[in-house]
C-alpha positions in Angstrom: 0.0 -0.1 0.0 1.0 3.6 -0.7 0.1 6.6 1.5 -1.0 9.6 -0.5 -1.0 12.9 1.6 -1.5 16.4 0.0 -3.4 19.8 0.1 -5.3 20.5 -3.1 -5.3 24.0 -4.2 -8.8 23.8 -5.8 -11.8 21.8 -5.4 -11.9 18.7 -7.6 -13.9 15.4 -8.0 -11.4 13.1 -10.1 -8.1 12.2 -9.1 -5.3 10.8 -11.5 -2.0 9.2 -10.6 0.6 8.3 -13.1 3.6 6.1 -12.1 6.2 7.5 -14.3 9.6 6.1 -12.9 10.7 3.5 -12.7 8.7 1.3 -15.0 6.7 -1.5 -13.7 4.0 0.1 -11.6 0.7 -1.6 -11.9 -2.7 -0.3 -10.4 -5.0 -2.6 -12.2 -6.4 -4.0 -9.1 -5.8 -1.1 -6.7 -8.4 0.8 -4.8 -8.1 4.3 -3.1 -9.4 4.6 0.4 -9.9 7.7 2.3 -8.4 7.4 5.7 -9.0 11.0 6.9 -12.6 11.6 6.8 -15.2 9.4 5.1 -13.3 6.0 5.4 -14.8 5.2 1.9 -12.9 3.3 -0.6 -13.2 4.2 -4.4 -12.5 1.9 -7.5 -10.7 3.5 -10.3 -11.9 3.4 -13.8 -10.9 0.2 -15.7 -7.5 0.7 -17.5 -6.2 -0.9 -20.4 -3.2 -3.3 -19.9 -0.6 -1.2 -21.4 -2.0 1.7 -19.1 -1.6 -0.1 -15.9 0.8 2.4 -14.4 -2.0 5.0 -14.5 -4.9 5.0 -12.1 -8.0 7.4 -12.4 -10.4 7.5 -9.8 -13.8 9.5 -10.0 -16.2 10.5 -7.1 -13.6 11.8 -4.7 -14.3 15.0 -2.7 -11.3 17.2 -2.8 -11.8 20.7 -1.1 -9.4 23.5 -1.6 -7.0 24.0 1.2 -8.1 20.9 3.2 -5.7 18.0 3.7 -6.4 14.8 1.6 -5.2 11.6 3.1 -5.6 8.4 1.0 -4.2 4.9 1.0 -3.7 3.2 -2.3 -4.0 -0.5 -1.7 -3.2 -3.6 -3.7 -0.8 -1.6 -5.8 2.1 -3.6 -7.4 5.5 -1.6 -7.0 8.0 -1.2 -9.7 10.4 -4.0 -9.6 13.7 -2.1 -9.9 13.3 0.0 -6.7 15.2 3.1 -5.9 13.6 6.7 -6.4 10.1 6.6 -7.7 8.2 9.5 -9.3 4.5 10.2 -9.7 2.5 12.9 -11.5 -0.7 13.8 -9.4 -3.5 15.5 -11.3 -7.0 16.5 -10.3 -10.0 17.2 -12.6 -13.6 18.6 -12.6 -16.0 17.7 -15.4 -17.7 20.6 -17.4 -21.1 20.6 -18.8 -20.3 18.3 -21.7 -18.6 15.8 -19.4 -15.1 16.6 -20.6 -12.3 16.7 -18.0 -11.1 20.1 -17.0 -7.7 20.1 -15.4 -7.6 21.9 -12.0 -4.3 20.9 -10.3 -1.1 19.1 -11.3 2.2 18.2 -9.6 5.1 15.8 -9.2 5.6 13.5 -6.4 8.4 11.2 -5.3 9.6 8.5 -3.0 12.2 5.8 -2.6 11.0 2.5 -3.4 12.3 -0.9 -2.2 13.7 -3.2 -5.1 12.5 -6.5 -6.0 13.9 -9.6 -4.7 12.7 -12.4 -6.7 12.4 -15.8 -5.1 12.4 -19.2 -6.8 13.2 -22.8 -6.5 12.3 -22.9 -2.9 12.4 -26.2 -1.0 11.8 -27.4 2.5 14.3 -30.2 3.0 16.6 -31.7 5.7 19.7 -29.8 6.7 21.7 -32.9 5.7 20.1 -32.9 2.0 20.0 -29.2 1.3 23.1 -27.9 3.2 25.6 -30.7 4.5 25.6 -33.1 1.8 23.3 -32.0 -1.1 25.0 -34.6 -3.5 23.4 -37.6 -1.5 20.6 -38.7 -3.8 18.4 -40.2 -1.1 18.7 -37.4 1.7 18.4 -34.5 -1.0 14.7 -36.0 -1.6 13.6 -36.6 2.2 11.2 -34.1 3.8 12.2 -33.0 7.2 10.2 -34.7 10.2 8.1 -32.9 12.7 9.5 -31.4 16.0 13.0 -32.4 15.0 15.6 -29.8 14.5 16.7 -31.2 11.0 14.6 -28.9 8.6 16.3 -26.3 6.3 14.7 -23.9 3.8 16.6 -23.3 0.7 15.8 -20.9 -2.2 17.3 -18.9 -5.1 17.0 -15.4 -5.7 17.7 -12.3 -7.8 17.8 -8.7 -6.8 17.2 -5.4 -8.6 19.1 -3.3 -6.2 22.7 -3.6 -5.5 23.6 -4.6 -1.9 26.8 -3.4 -0.3 29.2 -4.9 2.4 27.5 -3.9 5.6 23.9 -4.5 4.5 22.1 -7.4 6.0 19.4 -9.9 4.8 16.5 -10.5 7.1 14.6 -14.0 6.9 11.1 -13.6 8.6 8.7 -16.3 9.4 5.1 -15.7 7.9 3.9 -19.2 8.0 2.6 -21.0 11.1 4.3 -24.0 12.6 7.7 -23.0 11.7 10.7 -21.6 13.6 14.2 -20.6 12.4 17.7 -21.3 13.8 21.1 -19.8 13.0 22.9 -23.0 13.2 22.9 -23.6 9.6 22.5 -20.3 7.6 24.4 -19.4 4.5 24.5 -17.6 1.2 25.9 -18.4 -2.1 26.6 -17.1 -5.5 25.5 -19.4 -8.2 28.1 -19.8 -11.0 26.2 -19.1 -14.2 28.4 -21.4 -16.3 28.9 -24.5 -14.0 25.9 -24.1 -11.5 28.4 -24.3 -8.7 27.7 -22.5 -5.4 30.4 -20.0 -4.3 30.3 -18.9 -0.7 29.4 -15.4 0.0 31.1 -14.0 3.2 28.3 -13.3 5.8 27.7 -13.6 9.5 24.4 -14.9 10.9 22.5 -13.4 13.8 19.6 -14.9 15.5 17.1 -12.3 16.5 14.5 -14.7 17.7 12.9 -18.0 16.6 11.0 -16.2 13.8 13.7 -13.9 12.5 17.4 -14.3 11.4 19.7 -11.8 10.0 22.6 -12.4 7.7 25.3 -9.6 7.8 27.0 -9.2 4.5 30.8 -9.4 4.3 30.8 -8.5 0.6 28.4 -6.9 -1.9 25.8 -8.6 -4.1 25.0 -7.9 -7.8 21.9 -7.3 -9.5 20.1 -9.7 -11.9 21.0 -11.8 -13.9 23.5 -12.8 -11.0 21.7 -15.5 -9.1 22.2 -16.4 -5.3 21.3 -19.3 -3.0 20.4 -18.8 0.5 19.4 -21.5 3.3 18.3 -21.3 6.8 17.8 -24.2 9.3 14.5 -24.6 11.0 12.1 -26.9 13.0 8.6 -27.7 11.8 6.0 -28.2 14.4 2.9 -28.4 12.2 2.1 -30.2 8.9 2.5 -27.3 6.3 -0.7 -26.6 4.2 -0.8 -27.7 0.8 0.2 -24.9 -1.5 0.6 -22.2 1.2 -0.2 -18.5 0.3 3.0 -17.0 1.8 6.5 -17.7 1.8 9.3 -16.3 4.2 9.6 -12.8 4.1 13.2 -12.1 2.5 14.3 -8.6 2.5 17.7 -6.6 2.4 18.1 -3.8 4.8 20.6 -0.9 5.0 21.6 1.3 8.0 19.6 4.4 7.8 16.9 3.4 5.6 13.3 3.1 7.0 12.3 0.6 4.4 14.0 -2.6 2.9 16.5 -2.1 0.2 14.8 -4.9 -1.7 12.0 -7.5 -0.5 9.9 -10.4 -1.8 7.0 -9.3 0.3 6.5 -12.9 1.4 5.2 -13.9 -2.1 5.0 -17.5 -2.9 8.2 -18.2 -5.2 8.0 -19.1 -8.8 7.4 -22.8 -9.1 5.0 -22.7 -6.1 5.1 -24.5 -2.9 3.5 -27.7 -3.8 3.8 -31.1 -1.9 7.0 -31.9 -3.8 8.7 -28.8 -2.5 7.0 -28.0 0.8 6.2 -30.9 3.0 7.0 -32.5 6.5 6.9 -36.1 7.5 6.1 -37.8 10.8 9.0 -39.8 12.5 9.0 -43.5 12.2 10.4 -45.7 14.9 13.2 -47.8 13.6 16.4 -49.4 14.9 19.5 -51.4 13.8 21.5 -53.6 16.1 24.7 -51.7 17.0 27.5 -53.6 15.6 31.1 -53.1 14.2 32.3 -55.2 11.2 35.0 -55.3 8.5 34.5 -54.0 5.2 33.7 -56.3 2.4 32.2 -59.0 4.7 28.9 -60.8 4.4 26.7 -60.4 7.4 23.1 -60.2 8.7 21.8 -56.9 9.6 19.4 -57.3 12.4 16.9 -54.5 13.2 13.4 -53.8 14.4 10.4 -51.9 12.9 7.8 -51.6 15.7 4.1 -51.5 15.1 2.8 -47.9 14.8 0.9 -46.0 17.2 -0.7 -43.2 15.2 -1.1 -44.6 11.7 -2.0 -47.9 10.4 0.6 -49.4 8.1 1.9 -52.9 7.7 5.1 -52.8 5.5 7.7 -50.3 4.9 10.8 -50.0 2.6 14.3 -50.4 4.1 17.0 -48.5 2.0 20.6 -49.3 2.6 23.6 -47.0 2.6 25.3 -46.5 -0.7 27.3 -49.6 -1.6 25.7 -52.1 0.6 24.2 -55.0 -1.4 21.1 -56.6 0.0 21.0 -60.2 -1.2 18.2 -61.0 -3.5 15.7 -62.3 -2.7 15.5 -61.1 1.0 16.7 -63.5 3.6 16.0 -64.7 6.2 13.3 -62.2 6.6 10.9 -61.7 3.7 10.2 -58.7 1.6 8.3 -58.1 -1.7 11.5 -57.3 -3.6 14.9 -55.9 -3.7 15.3 -52.8 -5.7 18.9 -52.1 -6.6 18.2 -48.4 -7.6 15.8 -47.1 -5.1 14.4 -43.6 -6.3 17.1 -43.4 -8.7 19.9 -43.1 -6.0 21.9 -46.4 -6.8 21.1 -47.5 -3.5 19.6 -51.1 -2.7 16.3 -51.4 -0.8 14.2 -54.0 0.6 10.7 -53.2 -0.6 7.8 -54.1 1.3 9.6 -55.3 4.6 7.2 -56.7 7.2 6.9 -54.8 10.6 8.7 -56.3 13.7 12.0 -57.9 13.9 14.0 -58.4 10.7 17.2 -60.0 9.5 18.7 -59.5 6.1 21.8 -61.0 4.4 24.0 -58.1 3.2 27.5 -57.6 1.7 29.2 -54.4 2.9 31.2 -52.1 0.8 35.0 -51.3 0.9 34.1 -48.2 2.8 31.2 -45.7 3.2 31.0 -43.3 0.4 31.6 -39.9 1.8 30.8 -41.1 5.3 27.2 -42.1 4.3 26.4 -44.9 6.7 22.6 -44.1 7.3 19.8 -46.8 6.8 16.4 -45.3 6.0 13.1 -47.1 6.6 10.1 -45.1 5.0 6.5 -45.1 3.7 6.5 -44.3 0.3 4.5 -41.2 -0.9 3.1 -40.2 -4.2 5.4 -41.0 -7.1 8.6 -42.9 -7.3 10.6 -40.5 -5.0 11.0 -39.8 -1.3 10.1 -36.2 -1.4 6.7 -36.5 0.1 7.3 -39.7 2.3 4.7 -39.3 5.0 6.8 -41.2 7.6 10.5 -42.1 7.9 13.2 -43.0 10.2 17.0 -43.5 10.1 19.8 -45.4 11.9 23.6 -45.3 11.6 24.3 -48.2 14.3 26.0 -50.5 11.8 29.6 -49.4 11.7 32.6 -50.4 9.6 35.6 -51.6 11.5 39.0 -51.5 10.0 41.4 -54.3 10.8 44.5 -52.8 12.3 47.1 -52.8 9.4 50.0 -50.8 8.1 52.4 -50.7 5.1 55.9 -49.4 5.0 58.1 -49.0 1.9 60.6 -46.6 0.4 58.6 -44.1 -1.5 61.0 -43.0 -4.2 59.6 -42.3 -7.6 60.1 -44.7 -10.4 62.3 -47.1 -8.1 61.7 -50.9 -8.9 62.0 -53.7 -6.4 61.7 -51.8 -2.9 60.7 -54.0 -0.1 56.9 -53.5 0.9 56.1 -54.7 4.5 52.6 -55.4 5.2 51.4 -55.9 8.8 48.0 -56.6 10.1 46.2 -58.1 13.1 43.1 -60.3 12.5 40.0 -59.9 14.8 39.1 -62.7 17.2 35.6 -63.2 15.4 37.5 -63.5 12.1 40.1 -65.8 13.2 37.3 -68.2 14.6 35.9 -68.5 11.0 39.4 -69.7 9.9 40.0 -72.0 12.8 38.3 -75.1 11.3 39.6 -75.2 7.9 43.0 -73.9 9.0 43.2 -72.1 5.7 42.9 -68.6 4.5 43.8 -66.2 1.6 45.5 -62.8 2.1 44.8 -60.5 -0.9 47.1 -57.4 -0.9 46.0 -54.5 -3.1 48.1 -51.7 -3.9 46.9 -48.2 -5.3 46.8 -47.8 -9.0 50.3 -47.3 -10.5 52.1 -49.5 -8.2 53.1 -53.2 -8.9 53.4 -55.8 -6.2 55.5 -58.9 -7.0 55.9 -62.4 -5.5 59.6 -62.7 -6.2 62.7 -63.4 -4.0 61.9 -60.5 -1.7 58.6 -62.2 -0.6 59.3 -63.2 3.0 57.2 -64.6 6.1 58.2 -62.4 8.9 55.4 -63.2 11.3 52.6 -65.9 11.2 51.1 -68.1 13.6 53.2 -71.1 14.7 53.4 -73.9 12.1 51.5 -71.9 9.5 52.8 -71.9 6.0 52.4 -69.2 3.4 52.9 -69.0 -0.4 52.6 -66.0 -2.5 50.9 -65.9 -5.9 49.6 -63.3 -8.6 45.8 -62.6 -7.9 43.8 -61.7 -11.0 45.0 -59.6 -13.9 45.9 -56.4 -12.0 49.7 -55.9 -11.3 48.5 -54.0 -8.1 47.2 -57.3 -6.5 48.9 -60.5 -5.0 47.5 -63.2 -2.9 49.1 -65.3 0.0 47.7 -68.6 0.4 48.1 -69.7 4.2 47.6 -73.2 5.3 48.1 -74.8 8.7 46.9 -71.5 10.2 45.2 -71.2 13.4 45.5 -67.8 15.1 45.8 -69.1 18.7 49.5 -68.3 19.2 49.2 -64.8 17.6 46.6 -62.7 15.6 49.6 -61.0 13.9 50.9 -61.4 10.4 53.8 -59.5 8.8 54.8 -60.2 5.3 57.1 -58.6 2.8 56.8 -58.1 -1.1 58.7 -56.6 -3.9 57.1 -53.3 -4.9 57.7 -51.1 -8.0 56.9 -47.4 -7.2 55.1 -45.1 -9.8 56.3 -41.8 -10.7 54.0 -39.7 -8.4 51.5 -40.3 -5.7 48.3 -41.7 -7.0 44.8 -40.6 -5.9 43.4 -42.4 -4.1 46.5 -43.5 -2.3 45.2 -46.3 -0.1 46.3 -50.0 0.2 43.9 -52.8 0.9 44.5 -56.1 2.9 41.6 -58.6 2.7 41.6 -61.9 4.7 39.3 -64.4 3.1 38.1 -67.9 4.5 38.6 -71.1 2.7 35.0 -70.7 1.4 36.0 -67.4 -0.1 33.9 -65.2 2.0 35.7 -62.1 3.7 36.6 -62.8 7.4 38.5 -59.3 8.1 39.7 -56.6 6.0 41.3 -53.0 5.9 40.3 -51.0 2.7 41.8 -47.6 3.9 45.6 -48.3 4.6 47.3 -44.9 3.9 49.9 -45.2 1.3 53.2 -43.0 1.5 53.5 -40.0 -0.4 56.1 -40.0 -3.1 58.1 -36.8 -2.9 57.9 -34.9 -6.1 60.5 -32.5 -7.5 60.0 -28.9 -6.2 60.5 -25.5 -7.8 62.2 -23.3 -5.2 62.6 -19.7 -4.8 62.8 -16.6 -2.3 60.8 -13.5 -2.4 61.9 -10.4 -0.7 59.9 -7.2 0.3 61.0 -3.9 1.6 59.1 -3.0 4.9 58.8 0.5 6.3 57.3 2.0 9.6 57.3 -0.9 11.7 58.1 -0.9 15.5 61.2 -3.0 15.7 63.0 -5.8 13.9 61.8 -8.2 16.6 58.3 -6.9 16.0 58.7 -7.6 12.4 60.0 -11.0 12.9 56.9 -11.9 15.3 54.7 -10.6 12.5 56.5 -12.9 9.9 56.0 -15.9 12.4 52.3 -15.1 12.6 52.0 -14.7 8.8 53.7 -18.1 8.4 51.7 -19.9 11.1 48.4 -18.5 9.9 48.9 -19.6 6.3 48.8 -16.1 4.8 52.1 -16.6 3.0 51.0 -19.9 1.6 47.7 -18.5 0.6 49.2 -15.4 -1.1 51.5 -17.8 -3.2 48.6 -20.3 -4.1 46.4 -17.4 -5.2 49.2 -15.9 -7.4 50.2 -19.1 -9.0 46.8 -20.5 -9.2 47.9 -23.9 -7.5 46.5 -25.7 -4.5 47.6 -24.6 -0.9 49.0 -28.3 -0.6 51.3 -27.7 -3.3 53.0 -24.9 -1.4 55.7 -25.3 1.3 57.0 -22.2 3.1 60.1 -22.8 4.8 60.9 -19.6 6.6 59.7 -16.0 6.8 62.6 -13.9 8.2 62.8 -10.2 8.9 66.1 -8.6 8.0 67.3 -5.3 9.0 68.0 -2.8 6.2 71.6 -2.6 5.0 71.1 1.2 4.3 73.4 2.5 7.1 73.0 6.0 6.0 69.1 5.9 6.4 67.8 9.4 7.8 64.6 7.8 9.0 63.8 7.8 12.8 64.8 5.0 14.9 61.2 4.5 15.8 60.3 3.8 12.2 63.1 1.6 10.8 63.5 0.1 7.4 63.7 -3.5 6.7 63.0 -6.5 4.6 60.8 -9.6 4.7 62.2 -12.6 3.0 60.2 -15.6 2.3 61.8 -19.0 1.3 59.4 -21.4 -0.5 58.9 -24.1 -2.9 56.0 -25.7 -5.1 55.4 -29.2 -5.5 55.6 -30.1 -9.2 53.2 -32.3 -11.1 54.2 -34.4 -14.1 51.2 -33.5 -16.3 52.3 -30.3 -18.3 48.6 -29.2 -18.4 48.3 -29.2 -14.8 48.6 -25.6 -13.0 51.3 -26.9 -10.8 53.6 -28.4 -13.5 56.9 -26.9 -14.5 55.6 -26.0 -17.9 52.8 -23.9 -16.4 54.6 -22.4 -13.4 57.9 -21.4 -14.9 56.2 -18.9 -17.4 54.2 -17.3 -14.4 57.3 -16.5 -12.5 58.9 -15.0 -15.6 56.0 -12.7 -16.2 56.9 -9.0 -15.7 53.7 -8.4 -13.3 54.4 -11.4 -11.1 56.0 -9.3 -8.3 53.0 -7.0 -8.3 50.3 -9.7 -8.3 52.3 -11.4 -5.6 52.3 -8.3 -3.3 48.6 -7.6 -4.1 47.6 -11.3 -3.0 49.9 -11.3 -0.2 48.4 -8.3 1.3 44.7 -9.6 0.6 45.7 -12.8 2.5 47.0 -10.8 5.4 43.6 -9.0 5.5 41.6 -12.2 5.2 43.3 -13.9 8.1 43.1 -10.8 10.2 46.7 -9.8 10.7 48.0 -6.3 11.4 48.5 -4.7 7.9 52.0 -3.7 7.0 53.5 -2.0 3.9 55.1 -4.3 1.5 57.1 -2.7 -1.3 59.7 -3.4 -4.0 59.0 -7.1 -4.2 62.1 -9.0 -5.7 61.9 -12.8 -6.8 65.0 -14.8 -6.7 66.1 -17.0 -9.4 64.3 -20.3 -9.5 66.0 -23.6 -8.6 64.9 -27.1 -9.2 65.0 -29.3 -6.0 65.4 -32.9 -6.3 63.3 -35.1 -3.9 65.0 -37.6 -1.5 66.1 -40.7 -3.3 67.4 -43.3 -0.7 67.7 -47.1 -1.3 69.6 -50.1 -0.2 68.6 -50.3 3.5 70.5 -52.5 5.7 70.5 -53.9 9.1 73.6 -55.5 10.9 73.6 -57.1 14.4 76.8 -58.2 16.0 75.3 -60.8 18.2 71.8 -62.3 18.9 72.1 -63.7 22.3 69.0 -63.1 24.4 69.1 -60.6 27.2 72.5 -59.2 26.3 73.5 -55.9 24.8 74.8 -55.9 21.2 75.8 -53.4 18.6 73.1 -52.9 16.0 73.9 -50.9 12.7 71.2 -49.6 10.4 72.2 -48.0 7.0 71.1 -46.6 3.6 72.4 -45.0 0.5 71.3 -41.7 -0.8 71.5 -41.8 -4.7 71.4 -37.9 -4.8 71.6 -34.9 -2.7 68.5 -33.8 -0.7 67.6 -30.7 1.4 64.2 -31.8 2.5 65.1 -34.0 5.3 65.0 -32.5 8.7 65.2 -35.8 10.8 66.1 -39.5 10.5 64.0 -41.7 12.6 65.1 -45.3 13.9 62.3 -47.4 15.4 63.1 -50.6 17.2 60.8 -53.6 17.4 58.6 -53.9 20.7 60.6 -55.3 23.7 64.0 -54.2 22.1 65.5 -51.3 24.0 68.6 -49.0 23.0 71.1 -48.5 25.7 72.3 -44.8 24.6 73.5 -43.0 27.6 75.7 -40.3 26.0 76.4 -39.0 22.5 79.6 -41.1 22.5 77.5 -44.3 22.5 76.0 -43.4 19.0 78.0 -43.3 15.9 77.1 -42.0 12.4 79.3 -43.6 9.8 79.9 -42.5 6.3 80.7 -44.8 3.3 81.2 -43.7 -0.3 80.4 -40.2 0.1 82.4 -36.9 0.3 80.8 -35.4 3.3 79.6 -36.5 6.9 76.0 -36.5 7.6 75.0 -32.8 8.6 73.7 -33.5 12.0 72.5 -30.5 14.2 75.6 -30.5 16.3 75.5 -26.8 16.9 72.4 -27.5 18.8 74.1 -29.6 21.3 72.3 -32.8 21.8 71.3 -33.7 18.2 69.6 -37.1 19.0 66.3 -37.7 20.8 66.6 -40.8 23.1 63.7 -40.0 25.3 61.9 -43.2 24.2 63.6 -46.5 24.7 62.5 -48.0 21.4 63.0 -45.0 19.1 65.9 -42.6 18.2 65.5 -39.4 16.3 68.4 -37.8 14.6 68.2 -34.1 14.1 69.6 -32.8 10.8 71.0 -29.1 10.6 68.4 -26.7 9.5 68.6 -26.1 5.7 71.4 -28.5 5.4 72.0 -30.6 2.3 72.5 -34.2 2.6 74.8 -35.3 -0.1 74.9 -38.6 -2.1 76.5 -41.6 -0.4 76.0 -44.2 2.1 75.3 -43.5 5.9 75.0 -45.9 8.8 73.8 -45.5 12.4 75.4 -47.7 15.0 74.1 -48.0 18.6 73.9 -50.5 21.5 70.7 -52.3 21.8 69.3 -54.8 24.5 68.0 -58.0 23.0 64.8 -59.4 24.8 64.3 -62.9 26.0 62.2 -63.6 22.8 61.5 -61.7 19.8 58.1 -60.0 19.4 55.7 -60.9 16.7 56.1 -57.6 14.9 59.8 -58.1 14.5 60.5 -55.1 12.2 63.1 -52.4 12.3 62.2 -49.1 10.7 64.5 -46.4 9.3 62.6 -43.5 8.2 63.3 -40.1 6.5 61.3 -37.2 7.8 60.6 -33.7 6.6 60.1 -32.4 10.2 61.5 -33.1 13.6 57.9 -34.0 14.8 58.1 -37.4 13.4 57.6 -40.3 16.0 56.3 -43.3 14.1 56.6 -44.8 10.7 53.1 -43.6 9.8 53.7 -40.0 10.8 52.6 -37.5 8.2 56.0 -36.1 7.7 57.7 -39.5 6.9 58.4 -39.5 3.2 60.3 -42.9 3.2 60.0 -45.7 5.7 62.4 -48.7 5.3 60.8 -51.8 7.0 63.6 -54.3 7.7 62.9 -57.8 8.9 64.4 -58.3 12.3 66.7 -61.2 13.4 65.6 -64.1 15.7 67.4 -65.2 18.9 70.6 -67.1 18.1 70.4 -66.0 14.5 73.9 -65.1 13.0 74.0 -62.3 10.3 75.0 -63.7 7.0 77.8 -61.5 6.7 79.4 -61.9 10.0 83.2 -62.4 10.2 84.2 -65.1 12.6 87.2 -64.0 14.7 89.7 -66.6 16.2 89.0 -67.1 19.9 92.9 -66.9 20.4 93.1 -63.5 18.8 94.3 -60.8 21.4 91.3 -58.7 22.5 92.4 -55.2 23.1 89.8 -52.2 23.0 91.6 -50.8 19.9 91.5 -54.2 17.8 88.0 -54.9 19.0 86.8 -51.6 17.5 88.5 -52.2 14.1 86.9 -55.7 14.0 83.5 -54.2 14.6 83.9 -51.5 12.0 85.3 -54.1 9.7 82.2 -56.1 9.9 79.9 -53.1 9.5 81.6 -51.8 6.3 82.0 -55.4 4.7 78.1 -55.8 5.2 77.5 -52.4 3.7 79.6 -53.1 0.8 78.3 -56.6 0.1 74.6 -55.5 0.7 74.8 -52.8 -2.0 74.2 -55.3 -4.9 71.1 -56.9 -3.2 
């Protein structure tokens, strides 16, 4: 409605209003009501469609000098909004009935713009916000009285919104309350349909109103946006409601909305397929943990209803679960392998009460989707109007404990792959009677696993036999046939194979180990064993900026540390080079005093520089943005320093750091950094007598230099303990190289011996390990008996935080089969018992044994 307030100069009986600007006014169904005196309403003369912006009303009583106060109802405002202008004219009729102009004038006001809403839906938060790609949950309606609803819609606006404006979502409908738990705004990419996040902060005014404060501006149509807000439904919504949410954009200082939808029902309507709520359905599944790929019976209960009569429901399994057809042992009408077009299996027409169904589990849950759904079907072959439904996530996948270790060096052939796993008690019971099982090892795509001379049985139950063979046609798979196996003495199995490593880390990078019974059913498995990352080549450089007007050099260094820790430097680099943040490694951000000794600037505002040392991991595909072919030209562009500075400052602002002045960006010459390439691991022991201390030596060969390694980790088998008491007890030996290993001697104690079964050797910062052989000798206590997992690990780490072979910074983990009690090393030199044993001679003999072993092991 519009309020019309004016004082006529002359008497008149006819009023005409013409909405001149902007276009789009429509008075075709409007009426004029006197709200000052008579309280009468007047109908305008019928207007032609093309003249809908003009309203002419006869029968009014306008008196010269007397205030006229009218309300124009049912008028459609111009869509665009902004400043609106009218012409107001009054008339009398002469004796012939012709109109005689009496008064005329212009009137103006500010108009709210149009906010056009369409594609509105009432769905679950899971289906509309958290996981819209889930085909089933994107269809399910929310249930009554559960905080699981979400309202989502798309919209366009006719007035530009600015940062600092806010959206208002206000409830008009009954039985609906809003929550700020899940509120968001997205920009719709016109080319791809993708949703890009718009920066905004939600504020809950009350349960019927939510504000969304904009952190950036919004553009006018044809730019499209998507908004959503979480809600709770307390009443079944009416079919085709007459109102939607009132969605408005407000600006500080304006008494009216910048744009609004006036709560009008969106385009597409609010029919039952878009706007519906269901009743909760009681449903439960037995809480159980089981291994992937196993065949089991899922057990659950569908109790009889209390509020609605029904006898059967549909039970829909999570994606990847196979329901055996026909349903067994409980009966159902049919098994649908593509319920509602989701690709999920469903037991259709399952009887109420307790049920049991034979199923086969997937190798893992797709995107974590492990929810079973029981529902009553609504109209049509979909779940959008299911009148009742329930869900359960009690059936969980349990991964068999397992790990792999190998030298992750690109394009290396025939490294040792060590696979360790511990079978579950229930799985062991299924194997006990036949005393036979099959162990299938599957490597990620690109690896080749082989049963050659490197296959070795390290740990198996007592008396068990194992033979390795090719499995299927994939080079990534092998199978170990185990016979005479009963997991009574141990549940641990450790095997080693030969492995060919691909050129770069595959995606996904997971190994699988599956244990099958003699009847070929899965007893236990782990389908998500993380593979090791293959270190790539890296493109390294340094960037230096001049910085002015900072407090002190220590203040600038603290700022640099914050920029490094917050990820601002990595973000600036990734934005400039159009690569992923994960491809960027920032080694240091250092504040440097200015070398301008003659600077006349005040000491309180010194000059300095900020220097960043970084590298980018390279991909092999020349079309990838982080390939050498794509990155090198970007670094060579003349405006690269300008773009880098701009993106760095933007990242500083985004992450809330104190702004500083970065000037005169200089980029150092690029260098290609090779990844670690270490092979030929070795293990030597001087003696293997139980409950004694002996010298153990672990060695390896670096085939080229590397600057990526910050620590070397030695991990002993369980129950073995090192006996290091001083630095003198630990020796680092060199063979074939020009330089010693660059340990962090300047830091004092450069080995971490706090754990009795682990030693971490710290490499000097930014040091280069040159090509050559290196070995580490230490005293070790041998236990009374060796443990089942008799594996020694020698690991290369890119940080000093590594504390296990599976730590994220471990780039290469050599797993070396250990020795047994009384076992002599094959390259041991037997010294005559009559030989004179002086300390000096004994030292020479030990070293001779070590280096003889290193030399002879280099060929194998």
